Every structure is written in structure tokens, then in C-alpha cells.
C-alpha positions as CSV (number, residue, x, y, z in Angstrom):
1,X,60.3,65.0,-3.5
2,X,58.6,67.2,-6.1
3,X,60.2,68.6,-9.3
4,X,58.5,71.1,-11.6
5,X,59.8,70.7,-15.2
6,X,59.4,73.6,-17.6
7,X,60.0,73.7,-21.4
8,X,59.6,69.9,-21.5
9,X,60.3,68.3,-24.8
10,X,58.6,65.1,-26.1
11,X,61.8,63.1,-25.9
12,X,62.2,64.0,-22.2
13,X,58.9,62.6,-21.1
14,X,60.0,58.9,-21.2
15,X,62.9,59.7,-18.9
16,X,60.6,61.6,-16.6
17,X,58.4,58.6,-16.2
18,X,61.4,56.4,-15.6
19,X,62.7,58.6,-12.8
20,X,59.2,58.9,-11.4
21,X,59.0,55.2,-10.9
22,X,62.6,54.5,-9.9
23,X,63.0,57.3,-7.3
24,X,59.3,57.9,-6.4
25,X,59.5,61.5,-7.5
26,X,56.3,63.6,-8.0
27,X,56.7,65.5,-11.3
28,X,54.6,68.3,-12.7
29,X,55.5,69.6,-16.1
30,X,54.6,71.9,-19.0
31,X,56.1,72.7,-22.4
32,X,55.8,76.4,-21.5
33,X,58.5,78.6,-20.1
34,X,58.7,79.4,-16.4
35,X,57.1,82.9,-16.0
36,X,54.3,84.6,-14.3
37,X,51.7,82.5,-16.1
38,X,53.1,79.1,-15.2
39,X,54.6,80.1,-11.8
40,X,51.9,78.3,-9.8
41,X,53.4,74.9,-10.9
42,X,56.3,75.6,-8.5
43,X,54.0,75.3,-5.5
44,X,55.5,72.9,-2.9
45,X,58.2,71.9,-5.4
46,X,61.7,71.1,-4.1
47,X,63.2,71.9,-7.4
48,X,62.5,73.5,-10.8
49,X,64.3,72.7,-14.0
50,X,64.1,74.7,-17.3
51,X,65.8,75.0,-20.6
52,X,67.3,78.3,-21.8
53,X,64.2,80.3,-22.6
54,X,63.0,80.8,-19.0
55,X,64.6,84.0,-17.7
56,X,65.0,83.7,-13.9
57,X,65.5,87.3,-12.8
58,X,65.4,88.7,-9.3
59,X,61.6,89.3,-9.3
60,X,60.8,85.7,-10.6
61,X,63.4,84.2,-8.3
62,X,61.7,85.9,-5.3
63,X,58.3,84.4,-6.3
64,X,59.8,80.9,-6.8
65,X,61.4,81.1,-3.4
66,X,58.0,82.0,-1.9
67,X,56.7,78.6,-3.1
68,X,59.4,76.8,-1.1
69,X,61.7,75.9,-4.0
70,X,65.3,75.1,-3.0
71,X,66.9,74.0,-6.2
72,X,67.0,75.6,-9.7
73,X,68.5,73.5,-12.5
74,X,68.9,74.5,-16.1
75,X,69.1,71.6,-18.6
76,X,71.7,73.6,-20.6
77,X,75.4,74.1,-20.3
78,X,75.0,77.9,-20.4
79,X,73.3,79.6,-17.5
80,X,73.3,83.3,-18.3
81,X,69.5,83.2,-18.4
82,X,69.6,82.9,-14.6
83,X,70.5,85.7,-12.3
84,X,73.1,83.6,-10.5
85,X,74.2,86.3,-8.1
86,X,70.7,86.9,-6.8
87,X,69.9,83.2,-6.7
88,X,72.9,82.5,-4.5
89,X,72.1,85.5,-2.2
90,X,68.6,84.0,-1.8
91,X,70.1,80.6,-0.9
92,X,69.1,78.6,-3.9
93,X,71.2,75.6,-4.9
94,X,71.9,75.9,-8.6
95,X,73.2,73.6,-11.3
96,X,73.6,73.3,-15.0
97,X,74.3,70.2,-17.1
98,X,77.1,68.6,-19.0
99,X,76.9,66.3,-22.0
100,X,79.3,64.8,-24.5
101,X,80.9,67.6,-26.6
102,X,81.0,65.5,-29.8
103,X,77.7,66.6,-31.3
104,X,78.4,70.4,-31.1
105,X,82.0,69.7,-32.3
106,X,80.8,67.7,-35.3
107,X,78.3,70.4,-36.1
108,X,80.9,73.1,-35.9
109,X,83.2,71.3,-38.4
110,X,80.2,70.7,-40.7
111,X,79.6,74.4,-40.8
112,X,83.2,75.1,-41.6
113,X,83.1,72.6,-44.5
114,X,79.8,74.0,-45.8
115,X,81.4,77.5,-45.7
116,X,84.7,76.7,-47.4
117,X,83.0,74.5,-50.1
118,X,80.3,77.1,-50.7
119,X,77.5,74.6,-50.4
120,X,74.7,77.0,-49.5
121,X,74.6,78.6,-53.0
122,X,75.2,75.2,-54.6
123,X,72.2,73.8,-52.8
124,X,70.1,76.8,-53.9
125,X,71.1,76.1,-57.5
126,X,70.2,72.4,-57.4
127,X,66.7,73.3,-56.3
128,X,66.1,75.1,-59.6
129,X,68.1,72.6,-61.7
130,X,71.1,74.9,-62.1
131,X,74.2,72.6,-62.0
132,X,76.8,75.2,-63.1
133,X,80.0,75.6,-61.1
134,X,80.7,79.3,-61.7
135,X,81.5,81.0,-58.4
136,X,81.5,77.7,-56.4
137,X,85.2,77.0,-56.2
138,X,86.0,76.1,-52.7
139,X,89.1,75.5,-50.5
140,X,90.5,72.4,-48.8
141,X,90.6,72.2,-45.1
142,X,94.2,71.2,-44.9
143,X,95.2,74.5,-46.5
144,X,93.4,76.5,-43.8
145,X,94.6,77.9,-40.5
146,X,91.8,77.5,-38.0
147,X,91.7,79.6,-34.8
148,X,89.8,78.1,-31.8
149,X,88.6,80.7,-29.2
150,X,88.1,78.7,-26.1
151,X,89.5,75.2,-25.6
152,X,87.1,73.7,-23.0
153,X,85.4,70.4,-23.6
154,X,83.8,71.4,-27.0
155,X,86.7,73.5,-28.3
156,X,89.2,70.8,-27.4
157,X,87.1,68.2,-29.2
158,X,87.0,70.4,-32.3
159,X,90.8,70.6,-32.1
160,X,91.1,66.8,-31.9
161,X,88.8,66.2,-34.8
162,X,90.3,69.0,-36.9
163,X,93.8,67.6,-36.4
164,X,92.9,64.7,-38.8
165,X,92.3,67.2,-41.6
166,X,95.9,68.3,-41.5
167,X,95.2,72.0,-41.1
168,X,97.1,74.3,-38.9
169,X,95.3,75.0,-35.6
170,X,95.8,78.1,-33.3
171,X,94.1,78.3,-30.0
172,X,93.3,81.0,-27.4
173,X,92.2,80.4,-23.8
174,X,93.0,81.8,-20.4
175,X,93.9,78.3,-19.4
176,X,95.8,76.0,-21.8
177,X,94.4,72.5,-22.2
178,X,97.2,70.0,-21.7
179,X,95.2,67.3,-23.7
180,X,95.5,69.2,-27.0
181,X,98.9,71.0,-26.7
182,X,100.4,68.5,-29.2
183,X,97.6,69.5,-31.7
184,X,97.4,73.2,-31.4
185,X,99.6,76.3,-31.0
186,X,98.4,78.5,-28.1
187,X,98.7,82.2,-29.0
188,X,97.2,85.4,-27.7
189,X,93.9,86.7,-28.9
190,X,95.2,89.2,-31.4
191,X,97.7,86.7,-33.0
192,X,94.9,84.2,-33.5
193,X,92.4,86.6,-35.1
194,X,95.1,88.1,-37.4
195,X,96.4,84.8,-38.7
196,X,93.3,82.5,-38.9
197,X,91.5,81.7,-42.1
198,X,88.6,80.3,-40.0
199,X,87.7,81.4,-36.5
200,X,85.4,79.3,-34.4
201,X,84.0,80.4,-31.0
202,X,83.6,78.1,-28.0
203,X,83.8,80.4,-25.0
204,X,81.4,80.6,-22.2
205,X,79.7,84.0,-22.0
206,X,81.1,86.4,-19.4
207,X,81.0,90.2,-19.0
208,X,84.7,90.3,-20.1
209,X,84.2,88.6,-23.5
210,X,80.7,89.9,-24.4
211,X,80.8,90.9,-28.1
212,X,84.5,89.9,-28.3
213,X,84.0,89.7,-32.1
214,X,83.3,93.3,-33.0
215,X,84.3,96.0,-35.4
216,X,87.7,96.4,-33.9
217,X,88.6,92.7,-33.8
218,X,87.1,92.1,-37.3
219,X,89.3,94.8,-38.8
220,X,92.4,92.9,-37.5
221,X,91.3,89.7,-39.3
222,X,92.3,88.4,-42.7
223,X,90.3,89.6,-45.6
224,X,87.8,86.8,-46.4
225,X,87.9,85.3,-42.9
226,X,85.3,82.7,-42.1
227,X,83.6,83.1,-38.6
228,X,81.7,80.2,-37.0
229,X,79.7,80.6,-33.7
230,X,78.0,77.6,-32.0
231,X,78.5,79.0,-28.5
232,X,76.5,82.1,-27.3
233,X,75.1,84.8,-29.6
234,X,76.2,87.6,-27.3
235,X,79.9,86.7,-28.0
236,X,79.5,88.5,-31.3
237,X,78.2,91.9,-32.4
238,X,75.6,91.2,-35.1
239,X,75.8,94.8,-36.4
240,X,79.5,94.6,-36.9
241,X,79.3,91.1,-38.5
242,X,76.7,92.4,-40.9
243,X,78.9,95.3,-41.9
244,X,81.8,92.8,-42.4
245,X,79.7,90.7,-44.8
246,X,78.5,93.7,-46.7
247,X,82.0,95.0,-47.1
248,X,83.3,91.5,-48.0
249,X,85.9,91.7,-45.2
250,X,84.2,88.5,-43.9
251,X,84.2,85.8,-46.5
252,X,81.6,83.6,-44.8
253,X,79.6,83.5,-41.6
254,X,78.0,80.4,-39.9
255,X,75.9,81.0,-36.9
256,X,73.9,78.4,-34.9
257,X,72.9,81.0,-32.3
258,X,71.5,84.5,-33.0
259,X,70.7,87.6,-30.9
260,X,67.1,87.7,-29.9
261,X,66.3,84.3,-31.2
262,X,64.1,83.3,-28.4
263,X,60.7,83.8,-30.1
264,X,61.9,82.4,-33.4
265,X,64.2,79.3,-33.1
266,X,62.4,76.1,-32.1
267,X,59.0,77.6,-33.1
268,X,56.8,76.9,-36.1
269,X,56.6,80.2,-38.0
270,X,56.1,79.3,-41.6
271,X,53.2,81.7,-42.1
272,X,54.5,84.4,-39.8
273,X,56.6,87.4,-40.4
274,X,60.1,87.1,-38.8
275,X,60.4,90.1,-36.5
276,X,64.2,89.9,-36.1
277,X,65.3,92.3,-38.9
278,X,69.0,91.4,-38.5
279,X,68.3,87.7,-38.9
280,X,65.9,88.3,-41.9
281,X,68.5,90.5,-43.6
282,X,71.6,88.3,-43.0
283,X,70.1,85.1,-44.1
284,X,69.7,86.3,-47.7
285,X,73.5,86.3,-48.3
286,X,74.8,83.2,-50.1
287,X,77.8,83.2,-47.8
288,X,75.8,83.4,-44.5
289,X,74.7,80.1,-43.0
290,X,72.1,80.3,-40.2
291,X,71.0,77.2,-38.4
292,X,68.3,77.1,-35.7
293,X,70.3,76.6,-32.5
294,X,70.6,72.8,-33.2
295,X,74.3,72.0,-32.8
296,X,73.5,70.3,-29.5
297,X,70.5,68.4,-30.9
298,X,71.6,64.7,-31.1
299,X,69.9,61.7,-29.6
300,X,72.8,61.2,-27.2
301,X,73.1,64.8,-26.0
302,X,69.4,65.3,-25.4
303,X,69.1,62.2,-23.3
304,X,72.2,63.2,-21.3
305,X,70.7,66.7,-20.7
306,X,67.6,65.5,-19.0
307,X,69.2,62.6,-17.1
308,X,72.1,64.8,-15.9
309,X,69.7,67.5,-14.7
310,X,67.6,65.0,-12.7
311,X,70.6,63.3,-11.3
312,X,72.0,66.7,-10.2
313,X,68.7,67.6,-8.5
314,X,68.6,64.3,-6.6
315,X,72.2,64.7,-5.5
316,X,71.7,68.3,-4.4
317,X,68.6,67.4,-2.4
318,X,70.3,64.4,-0.7
319,X,73.9,65.6,-0.3
320,X,73.9,69.4,-0.9
321,X,76.2,69.1,-3.9
322,X,76.5,67.6,-7.4
323,X,78.9,67.4,-10.3
324,X,77.5,70.5,-12.0
325,X,76.8,72.7,-9.0
326,X,77.2,76.4,-9.9
């Protein structure tokens, strides 16, 4: 069996070597994305696995198929970077991964706390030996109403952890999660956005909810609302969020994902000009927190991502199915 691994990270190589020896798998790998330049690595491979920056569209999928690849596996939870419809029509077996939700949930709550305690401007002041408190008065979590959009594995973990803070928790999801019904009050979308002091997004991206946070929904929110997104950048409209910050309708914004982040996040650009104008503009605000798509980035989760992906590929090859088959 041969597997081509793209976008490999240093922490994944040890696992690759372990699986190579244990399962007698032939691996080829590169830290580059899967595109026209690296496509030849797919030759005679049974499977390819990528992270989220490899865009597998119809044209690329056709070429991958021509090399004899049967399985495409993303080492991410989200899979909107693959044209799933085309891939299925071509007969590919497809899978994503799952990993413990605790890391992203912890990071989400950290962003909430940084926002309500105004720690970004406080940190700036410390760097120039300004230890004044003017303008830094924060709020306590227990006094907040937190609205959770999406109560899957991550959203429900956020709810469970937040319940210890004593805050009121509202939730919206097409399917109510029985595990957290004693901790949240399920409401419709409009009720949640109108009554929440903090709104945190944990939905998978679909055509139906793309840019669900937009000018219309923002206008319905409380003045001074805090919005947190550690899910998918396309769930929000950056233009409308920016206008909300400028008008002070939005009290704080915390984003771990950003539209058109691909050539910026996870790259070393300290001497470069950032070509994402929206990102460059928004990050100047003292009440806007931008982190570099790192909510998932824990020792536990990164190990689970590579192991889960390889286990899925082996299972798909041997049985035709796996726990994360799409």
C-alpha cells in the first residue's frame, strides 16, 4: 500500500515512520500542498492525505484519479476544500478526521475571557511600561449570557465547560444535543442573537449557513456584543463585522480563522507586507483579537489528526469503510 502525504508537519513524521514499520506502508511526503507542481507524488498511490490548504477541485481530482488514487483523506475536521460531489461521482472514497474537542473548546473560552477582560490593550500597555487601568474595566463571565451556535462535539464541550462559570447559556442547532440539555436553553437563531452578550460559533460550513453572521443578523444583536469564531471563516461576513466594530455595535471580536488566510497563517512573514487588507485593518483595533488558526493546535489533537487519518485510510482500503467516511 502506498500513501502520498501532503502538507506534512514535523510532528507528523514520527507517526509516519511508526505506521510505515507497523503496517508495511510505502510513504511519500512533502510539506507542500497538493497541486499541479506536486501532483506527480500521487503516482501509483492508493491514497493521498492533505491538510486544509490543498484545494481538490474537479480538474485536480481528475488528474489524481489518473494516477490510480482510490482514497482522498483530509487531516482536518472540515472538508470544504474538497469538491465532495465531484469526488464521489468519480468514485473516490473520502474521509476526514475527528479529534478530542477540548483543545478548541478551551481556546474558545480563553478568547471570551481575553475579550471581556480587555487583555489585548492591557498587554500592549505593559510592553511600554504603562500600568494604568483607565479603560480596562472588564466584566465577569457569570454575568454574561453566552449564545452557542452549533452544539456538536466542540460546541457541546464549550457548553459543559462554561456551565462551571455560572453564566446563562443559550444554544441553537438543528438537532438538540441531549447531553447538554440540562446546561443550556435551546432557542431559535433570532432569539439567541438578540439576547446573547457573547456569541460563539461552532457550526460546520454549509451553503445554508454561509455568512450567517452578517449585517442583518448583527443589527439584531445587543449593542456591545462579543463575537467569537473558531470554526470556519466563511460563517461570517468580514465586511459587516468590520462595520460593526467601526460603529461600536460590536464590543469585541475574536477570530481564530480569517477569510483568505491561506497564504498568511502558518507562514513566516515578518519582513513581508500582509496582502489581506481586511486582516491588516481589523487587527489594529484594541477590541479585535486575531489568532493564527491555532485553536486546534495541541499536542493531543495533532497526534490524533495524523493517526486518525492513517487509520481511516487503512480501514477504507481493507474494508471499504471507516469511522470518518464522508
